[in-house]
KOLDRENMI-585427 format. One record per atom (N, C-alpha, C, CB): atom name; residue number from 1; x, z, y. Coordinates in nm, 2 decimals. Atoms other than C-alpha are relative to their C-alpha. Glycine has a CB too. Example, Ala and Ser with C-alpha at 12.3 -4.5 7.8 and 13.67 -1.06 7.14 Angstrom:
BEGIN
+-------+-----+--------+--------+--------+
| atome | num |     px |     pz |     py |
+-------+-----+--------+--------+--------+
|     N |   1 |   0.09 |   0.00 |  -0.12 |
|    CA |   1 |   1.23 |   0.78 |  -0.45 |
|     C |   1 |   0.09 |   0.00 |   0.12 |
|    CB |   1 |  -0.10 |   0.12 |   0.00 |
|     N |   2 |  -0.09 |   0.00 |  -0.11 |
|    CA |   2 |   1.37 |   0.71 |  -0.11 |
|     C |   2 |  -0.08 |   0.08 |   0.11 |
|    CB |   2 |   0.04 |  -0.14 |   0.05 |
+-------+-----+--------+--------+--------+
***
This chain:
BEGIN
+-------+-----+--------+--------+--------+
| atome | num |     px |     pz |     py |
+-------+-----+--------+--------+--------+
|     N |   1 |   0.07 |   0.02 |  -0.11 |
|    CA |   1 |   0.02 |  -0.01 |   0.00 |
|     C |   1 |   0.06 |   0.02 |   0.13 |
|    CB |   1 |  -0.09 |   0.08 |   0.00 |
|     N |   2 |  -0.08 |   0.01 |  -0.12 |
|    CA |   2 |   0.29 |   0.07 |   0.24 |
|     C |   2 |   0.08 |  -0.12 |  -0.01 |
|    CB |   2 |   0.08 |   0.13 |   0.03 |
|     N |   3 |  -0.15 |   0.10 |  -0.02 |
|    CA |   3 |   0.52 |  -0.22 |   0.16 |
|     C |   3 |  -0.02 |  -0.08 |   0.13 |
|    CB |   3 |   0.04 |  -0.13 |  -0.16 |
|     N |   4 |  -0.02 |   0.06 |  -0.09 |
|    CA |   4 |   0.63 |  -0.39 |   0.42 |
|     C |   4 |  -0.01 |   0.07 |   0.15 |
|    CB |   4 |  -0.07 |  -0.09 |  -0.02 |
|     N |   5 |   0.01 |  -0.07 |  -0.14 |
|    CA |   5 |   0.57 |  -0.12 |   0.70 |
|     C |   5 |   0.14 |   0.05 |   0.00 |
|    CB |   5 |  -0.13 |   0.13 |   0.01 |
|     N |   6 |  -0.13 |  -0.06 |  -0.06 |
|    CA |   6 |   0.89 |  -0.02 |   0.89 |
|     C |   6 |  -0.01 |   0.14 |   0.06 |
|    CB |   6 |   0.05 |  -0.10 |   0.12 |
|     N |   7 |   0.02 |  -0.11 |  -0.11 |
|    CA |   7 |   0.71 |   0.26 |   1.13 |
|     C |   7 |  -0.11 |   0.04 |  -0.02 |
|    CB |   7 |   0.01 |  -0.02 |   0.13 |
|     N |   8 |   0.16 |  -0.08 |  -0.02 |
|    CA |   8 |   0.44 |   0.50 |   1.15 |
|     C |   8 |   0.01 |   0.07 |   0.14 |
|    CB |   8 |  -0.03 |   0.14 |  -0.13 |
|     N |   9 |   0.01 |  -0.05 |  -0.11 |
|    CA |   9 |   0.36 |   0.59 |   1.50 |
|     C |   9 |  -0.13 |   0.10 |   0.01 |
|    CB |   9 |   0.00 |  -0.12 |   0.09 |
|     N |  10 |   0.11 |  -0.07 |   0.00 |
|    CA |  10 |   0.13 |   0.89 |   1.55 |
|     C |  10 |  -0.04 |   0.07 |   0.14 |
|    CB |  10 |   0.01 |   0.10 |  -0.11 |
|     N |  11 |   0.04 |  -0.08 |  -0.13 |
|    CA |  11 |  -0.06 |   1.05 |   1.85 |
|     C |  11 |   0.01 |   0.10 |  -0.05 |
|    CB |  11 |  -0.12 |  -0.02 |   0.08 |
|     N |  12 |  -0.02 |  -0.14 |   0.00 |
|    CA |  12 |  -0.01 |   1.42 |   1.90 |
|     C |  12 |  -0.15 |   0.08 |  -0.03 |
|    CB |  12 |   0.08 |   0.04 |   0.15 |
|     N |  13 |   0.14 |  -0.06 |  -0.01 |
|    CA |  13 |  -0.33 |   1.57 |   2.05 |
|     C |  13 |  -0.11 |  -0.05 |  -0.05 |
|    CB |  13 |  -0.03 |   0.02 |   0.11 |
|     N |  14 |   0.12 |   0.05 |   0.08 |
|    CA |  14 |  -0.65 |   1.52 |   1.84 |
|     C |  14 |   0.04 |  -0.07 |  -0.12 |
|    CB |  14 |  -0.09 |  -0.09 |   0.08 |
|     N |  15 |   0.02 |   0.10 |   0.10 |
|    CA |  15 |  -0.50 |   1.33 |   1.58 |
|     C |  15 |   0.12 |   0.09 |  -0.10 |
|    CB |  15 |   0.04 |  -0.19 |   0.05 |
|     N |  16 |  -0.08 |  -0.07 |   0.07 |
|    CA |  16 |  -0.16 |   1.49 |   1.44 |
|     C |  16 |  -0.01 |   0.15 |  -0.02 |
|    CB |  16 |   0.10 |  -0.04 |   0.03 |
|     N |  17 |   0.05 |  -0.13 |  -0.02 |
|    CA |  17 |  -0.26 |   1.84 |   1.57 |
|     C |  17 |  -0.13 |   0.04 |  -0.06 |
|    CB |  17 |   0.00 |   0.01 |   0.14 |
|     N |  18 |   0.14 |  -0.06 |   0.02 |
|    CA |  18 |  -0.57 |   2.04 |   1.46 |
|     C |  18 |  -0.05 |   0.05 |   0.13 |
|    CB |  18 |  -0.01 |   0.12 |  -0.09 |
|     N |  19 |   0.06 |  -0.07 |  -0.08 |
|    CA |  19 |  -0.79 |   2.20 |   1.69 |
|     C |  19 |   0.07 |   0.13 |   0.05 |
|    CB |  19 |  -0.12 |   0.03 |  -0.05 |
|     N |  20 |  -0.09 |  -0.12 |  -0.01 |
|    CA |  20 |  -0.57 |   2.51 |   1.64 |
|     C |  20 |   0.13 |  -0.03 |   0.05 |
|    CB |  20 |   0.00 |   0.07 |  -0.12 |
|     N |  21 |  -0.13 |   0.03 |  -0.05 |
|    CA |  21 |  -0.26 |   2.32 |   1.76 |
|     C |  21 |   0.10 |  -0.01 |  -0.12 |
|    CB |  21 |   0.04 |   0.10 |   0.09 |
|     N |  22 |  -0.10 |  -0.02 |   0.08 |
|    CA |  22 |  -0.12 |   2.31 |   1.43 |
|     C |  22 |   0.03 |  -0.12 |  -0.08 |
|    CB |  22 |  -0.02 |   0.10 |  -0.08 |
|     N |  23 |  -0.02 |   0.13 |   0.09 |
|    CA |  23 |   0.00 |   2.03 |   1.17 |
|     C |  23 |  -0.05 |   0.08 |  -0.14 |
|    CB |  23 |   0.17 |  -0.06 |  -0.01 |
|     N |  24 |   0.05 |  -0.03 |   0.10 |
|    CA |  24 |  -0.20 |   2.08 |   0.86 |
|     C |  24 |   0.08 |  -0.02 |  -0.12 |
|    CB |  24 |  -0.10 |  -0.06 |   0.00 |
|     N |  25 |  -0.09 |   0.02 |   0.10 |
|    CA |  25 |  -0.02 |   2.12 |   0.53 |
|     C |  25 |   0.00 |  -0.15 |  -0.08 |
|    CB |  25 |  -0.02 |   0.12 |  -0.08 |
|     N |  26 |   0.01 |   0.14 |   0.06 |
|    CA |  26 |  -0.17 |   1.78 |   0.41 |
|     C |  26 |   0.04 |  -0.10 |   0.09 |
|    CB |  26 |  -0.13 |  -0.02 |  -0.05 |
|     N |  27 |  -0.10 |   0.08 |  -0.10 |
|    CA |  27 |  -0.03 |   1.61 |   0.72 |
|     C |  27 |   0.14 |   0.00 |  -0.04 |
|    CB |  27 |  -0.01 |   0.07 |   0.14 |
|     N |  28 |  -0.15 |   0.00 |   0.02 |
|    CA |  28 |   0.30 |   1.73 |   0.66 |
|     C |  28 |   0.02 |  -0.06 |  -0.12 |
|    CB |  28 |   0.08 |   0.15 |  -0.01 |
|     N |  29 |   0.00 |   0.09 |   0.13 |
|    CA |  29 |   0.27 |   1.61 |   0.29 |
|     C |  29 |   0.01 |  -0.13 |   0.02 |
|    CB |  29 |  -0.11 |   0.01 |  -0.07 |
|     N |  30 |   0.01 |   0.10 |  -0.01 |
|    CA |  30 |   0.19 |   1.32 |   0.42 |
|     C |  30 |   0.11 |  -0.09 |   0.08 |
|    CB |  30 |  -0.12 |  -0.01 |   0.04 |
|     N |  31 |  -0.14 |   0.04 |  -0.07 |
|    CA |  31 |   0.47 |   1.27 |   0.66 |
|     C |  31 |   0.12 |  -0.03 |  -0.09 |
|    CB |  31 |   0.05 |   0.11 |   0.09 |
|     N |  32 |  -0.10 |   0.02 |   0.11 |
|    CA |  32 |   0.70 |   1.36 |   0.38 |
|     C |  32 |   0.01 |  -0.11 |  -0.10 |
|    CB |  32 |  -0.01 |   0.11 |  -0.06 |
|     N |  33 |   0.02 |   0.10 |   0.06 |
|    CA |  33 |   0.59 |   1.09 |   0.16 |
|     C |  33 |   0.04 |  -0.10 |   0.07 |
|    CB |  33 |  -0.10 |   0.00 |  -0.04 |
|     N |  34 |  -0.03 |   0.10 |  -0.09 |
|    CA |  34 |   0.63 |   0.87 |   0.45 |
|     C |  34 |   0.16 |  -0.04 |  -0.01 |
|    CB |  34 |  -0.03 |   0.04 |   0.15 |
|     N |  35 |  -0.17 |  -0.01 |  -0.03 |
|    CA |  35 |   0.99 |   0.94 |   0.51 |
|     C |  35 |   0.08 |  -0.01 |  -0.11 |
|    CB |  35 |   0.04 |   0.15 |   0.06 |
|     N |  36 |  -0.07 |   0.03 |   0.14 |
|    CA |  36 |   1.07 |   0.94 |   0.13 |
|     C |  36 |   0.02 |  -0.12 |  -0.04 |
|    CB |  36 |  -0.06 |   0.04 |  -0.09 |
|     N |  37 |   0.00 |   0.15 |   0.05 |
|    CA |  37 |   0.98 |   0.59 |   0.12 |
|     C |  37 |   0.09 |  -0.06 |   0.09 |
|    CB |  37 |  -0.13 |  -0.08 |   0.01 |
|     N |  38 |  -0.07 |   0.07 |  -0.09 |
|    CA |  38 |   1.22 |   0.52 |   0.41 |
|     C |  38 |  -0.07 |  -0.06 |   0.12 |
|    CB |  38 |   0.05 |  -0.08 |  -0.07 |
|     N |  39 |   0.03 |   0.04 |  -0.15 |
|    CA |  39 |   0.98 |   0.46 |   0.68 |
|     C |  39 |   0.00 |   0.11 |   0.11 |
|    CB |  39 |  -0.13 |  -0.05 |   0.01 |
|     N |  40 |   0.00 |  -0.08 |  -0.11 |
|    CA |  40 |   1.02 |   0.58 |   1.01 |
|     C |  40 |  -0.13 |   0.07 |   0.05 |
|    CB |  40 |   0.04 |  -0.07 |   0.11 |
|     N |  41 |   0.12 |  -0.08 |  -0.03 |
|    CA |  41 |   0.79 |   0.84 |   1.14 |
|     C |  41 |   0.04 |   0.05 |   0.15 |
|    CB |  41 |  -0.03 |   0.14 |  -0.11 |
|     N |  42 |  -0.01 |  -0.05 |  -0.14 |
|    CA |  42 |   0.74 |   0.91 |   1.51 |
|     C |  42 |  -0.12 |   0.03 |   0.11 |
|    CB |  42 |   0.08 |  -0.08 |   0.05 |
|     N |  43 |   0.12 |  -0.08 |  -0.07 |
|    CA |  43 |   0.52 |   1.06 |   1.77 |
|     C |  43 |  -0.02 |  -0.10 |   0.15 |
|    CB |  43 |   0.07 |   0.19 |   0.04 |
|     N |  44 |   0.05 |   0.07 |  -0.11 |
|    CA |  44 |   0.34 |   0.86 |   2.04 |
|     C |  44 |  -0.08 |   0.07 |   0.08 |
|    CB |  44 |  -0.05 |  -0.10 |  -0.02 |
|     N |  45 |   0.10 |  -0.10 |  -0.07 |
|    CA |  45 |   0.19 |   1.09 |   2.33 |
|     C |  45 |   0.05 |  -0.01 |   0.13 |
|    CB |  45 |   0.00 |   0.17 |  -0.06 |
|     N |  46 |   0.00 |  -0.03 |  -0.15 |
|    CA |  46 |   0.15 |   1.15 |   2.68 |
|     C |  46 |   0.08 |   0.11 |   0.06 |
|    CB |  46 |  -0.13 |   0.03 |   0.04 |
|     N |  47 |  -0.07 |  -0.10 |  -0.02 |
|    CA |  47 |   0.33 |   1.46 |   2.66 |
|     C |  47 |   0.15 |  -0.01 |   0.06 |
|    CB |  47 |   0.01 |   0.06 |  -0.11 |
|     N |  48 |  -0.13 |   0.03 |  -0.04 |
|    CA |  48 |   0.65 |   1.53 |   2.83 |
|     C |  48 |   0.10 |   0.04 |  -0.09 |
|    CB |  48 |   0.03 |   0.05 |   0.12 |
|     N |  49 |  -0.13 |  -0.01 |   0.10 |
|    CA |  49 |   1.00 |   1.54 |   2.66 |
|     C |  49 |   0.00 |   0.16 |  -0.06 |
|    CB |  49 |   0.16 |  -0.03 |   0.10 |
|     N |  50 |  -0.03 |  -0.15 |   0.04 |
|    CA |  50 |   1.03 |   1.93 |   2.66 |
|     C |  50 |  -0.11 |   0.06 |  -0.09 |
|    CB |  50 |   0.01 |   0.10 |   0.13 |
|     N |  51 |   0.11 |  -0.06 |   0.09 |
|    CA |  51 |   0.69 |   2.00 |   2.50 |
|     C |  51 |   0.01 |  -0.05 |  -0.11 |
|    CB |  51 |  -0.13 |  -0.02 |   0.04 |
|     N |  52 |  -0.01 |   0.04 |   0.14 |
|    CA |  52 |   0.78 |   1.76 |   2.23 |
|     C |  52 |   0.09 |   0.08 |  -0.06 |
|    CB |  52 |   0.05 |  -0.14 |  -0.02 |
|     N |  53 |  -0.13 |  -0.09 |   0.05 |
|    CA |  53 |   1.10 |   1.93 |   2.15 |
|     C |  53 |  -0.05 |   0.14 |  -0.06 |
|    CB |  53 |   0.11 |   0.03 |   0.14 |
|     N |  54 |   0.02 |  -0.13 |   0.04 |
|    CA |  54 |   0.94 |   2.26 |   2.16 |
|     C |  54 |  -0.12 |  -0.02 |  -0.16 |
|    CB |  54 |  -0.09 |   0.10 |   0.15 |
|     N |  55 |   0.09 |   0.03 |   0.10 |
|    CA |  55 |   0.66 |   2.11 |   1.92 |
|     C |  55 |   0.09 |  -0.03 |  -0.17 |
|    CB |  55 |  -0.08 |  -0.13 |   0.06 |
|     N |  56 |  -0.08 |   0.08 |   0.12 |
|    CA |  56 |   0.90 |   1.92 |   1.67 |
|     C |  56 |   0.08 |   0.16 |  -0.06 |
|    CB |  56 |   0.16 |  -0.17 |   0.08 |
|     N |  57 |  -0.08 |  -0.11 |   0.05 |
|    CA |  57 |   1.10 |   2.29 |   1.64 |
|     C |  57 |  -0.12 |   0.08 |  -0.10 |
|    CB |  57 |   0.06 |   0.09 |   0.15 |
|     N |  58 |   0.12 |  -0.10 |   0.10 |
|    CA |  58 |   0.75 |   2.47 |   1.53 |
|     C |  58 |  -0.01 |  -0.06 |  -0.14 |
|    CB |  58 |  -0.18 |  -0.02 |   0.06 |
+-------+-----+--------+--------+--------+
***
């Protein structure tokens, strides 16, 4: 199904994050599987860089 896909970009607020502001275990697992296939995973957001760095640490 993911054959030929080079990268996946994901919006943060309202997509990647739940209403509680966390990434669900199901989403973490999906991202892990994407990356294991050698596919780049990135964030697409209107947030500032500092906010994103903080989010990535969590």
